[in-house]
N, C-alpha and C positions, 0 to 999 in steps of 0.2 A: 845363399842367402847367408850373409854375414850376421853376427849378434847385432852389431849399430842397427843395420836396416830391420831387422826383425824388432828390434826395440822399438824404431820408428813406427812400423806398422801397427803394433799393438797398441802403441801410445793413440795411433789414430783412429783405430778400431774402438777403443776405449772411450774416446772423445765422442766418437758419433754416438754409441751405445750410450752414454750419459746423456748427450744430447737431446738424443731419442726420447730417452726414460723421463727427462724434465719435459719436453713438449709433451708428450704424453700424460703427464701428472698435470699440467696446466690445462689440458684440452679436456680430461676426464672430471678435474673438479668445477669446471665451469660449468659442464651437462650435470653435476650433481646440483648445482647452487640451481639451474635452470630447472631440473626436477623437481626440487621441493616447491621452487616459486610456482609450478604447473600445479604441484598438487594443492597448494594454497589456494589458488585461483580457484580451480575445480570445487573448492569447499564453499569457496564464497559463491560462484555460479550455482551450487547447490540449493545454499541458503536463500539466494535471489528467487530461483524456482519455487522453493518452497512458499516463501513468501508470495509469489503471484499464485500459486493455487489457491491461497488462503483469501487473496483477495478476490478472485473468481467465485470460491464459495460464497463470499457475503455478497457479491453483486447479483448473486442470483434470487436472494431475499429480497432484494429491493425493488420496487413496482417499476414498471416501465415508462416511458414518456407518455403514451396514450393513457396509463392508468393515473397518472400524476393528473394529467391535462381533465380527464374524467373528475377526478375528486375536485378539482377546480370550480368545474362545472355545478356538481353537487354543492359543495360548500356555499357557490354564488346563490343557488336556487334555495338554500336553506335561510341564507340570510336575507332573500325576500320573503319568506314564509314568516320568520322572525318579526321584522317589521310591519307585517299585516296582524299578526297577533298583538303586538302591541298597540296598534290602532285599535283592534278589539279591545283590549284591556282599557285602553285609555277612556274608551268612549263607556264602557263598563264601570268604570270607575267614576267617570262624572255622571252615571245615572245612581249610583250606589251612593253618592256622597249629596245626590239630590234627594234620594229617598231618607237618608238619614238626617238632613236638614228639616225636611219635613215631618218626621217623626219626634225630633227634638222639640220643635215649634209646637207640634200638637201637646206633648206632653208639657209643654210649660205652659198651655193654655189651662 
């Protein structure tokens, strides 16, 4: 091998090594970017999971559909009872006003 041929082969080998190094650098840089993005997304997923768990805990304290329906029925019954009590009070007030009028007229005579 002559020095010229050796020089050519060394240049070719150095070019291939340089090209390989550049390619490796580009590929590894992208994977580092992707890994940081993946870590960021995992953090967001963890926060979302924590939020969902908090909502689940809050939902346990809320009444069920059946309980809300039962409350509605009970309040409806109470409304009817209150109306009946109002009617009783109205008749009682009418009687009381009648007695008051009678006593005032008797006192004035």
